[in-house]
ZAMARGU-4260 file (C-alpha; in steps of 0.2 Angstrom, whole numbers, plus 5000, padded with zeros to 4 digits):
<rodrens>
0) 5487/5635/6317 | 5491/5653/6311 | 5491/5671/6317 | 5473/5673/6311 | 5468/5658/6322
5) 5476/5666/6337 | 5469/5683/6334 | 5451/5677/6333 | 5452/5663/6346 | 5460/5674/6360
10) 5445/5685/6362 | 5434/5670/6364 | 5445/5664/6378 | 5443/5681/6387 | 5424/5679/6384
15) 5425/5662/6393 | 5431/5671/6409 | 5415/5680/6410 | 5406/5663/6406 | 5401/5667/6388
20) 5404/5656/6374 | 5395/5654/6357 | 5381/5642/6358 | 5388/5625/6352 | 5371/5619/6347
25) 5369/5634/6335 | 5387/5636/6330 | 5395/5618/6332 | 5409/5621/6320 | 5414/5638/6328
30) 5413/5630/6345 | 5424/5615/6339 | 5437/5627/6331 | 5438/5637/6347 | 5441/5621/6357
35) 5454/5615/6345 | 5464/5631/6345 | 5463/5632/6364 | 5470/5614/6365 | 5485/5617/6355
40) 5500/5616/6366 | 5506/5634/6366 | 5489/5641/6369 | 5484/5628/6382 | 5500/5632/6392
45) 5496/5651/6392 | 5478/5648/6396 | 5482/5637/6411 | 5494/5651/6417 | 5481/5665/6414
50) 5467/5655/6422 | 5477/5653/6438 | 5482/5671/6438 | 5464/5677/6435 | 5458/5667/6450
55) 5471/5675/6461 | 5470/5691/6471 | 5480/5705/6464 | 5492/5706/6479 | 5497/5688/6476
60) 5498/5688/6457 | 5516/5693/6456 | 5522/5679/6468 | 5511/5666/6459 | 5519/5672/6442
65) 5536/5668/6450 | 5530/5651/6456 | 5524/5647/6439 | 5541/5651/6432 | 5537/5667/6423
70) 5551/5679/6421 | 5549/5694/6432 | 5557/5711/6433 | 5566/5716/6448 | 5553/5729/6453
75) 5534/5731/6449 | 5523/5747/6448 | 5510/5736/6456 | 5506/5739/6474 | 5495/5731/6487
80) 5480/5741/6483 | 5472/5745/6466 | 5476/5763/6460 | 5463/5775/6453 | 5464/5776/6434
85) 5464/5792/6424 | 5445/5791/6420 | 5439/5790/6438 | 5432/5805/6446
</rodrens>
């Protein structure tokens, strides 16, 4: 696996979070390649962490990240409530 594999496979992982994947009956080699790349130990570990964080409410994500053993900064810019972005009216 190389950088090109990671660069192309990661967007497919993001697409899977919104329940979209390439049709395996139409593109079997692509679907198999995505599955192989996702199953490699480094990406499988990161994907498991990301999946847990994605299913966790934002106010609880920092605590969960600590529980999962991720290095955390002493402070966070995150708060209890979502902040309005610069593109909101």
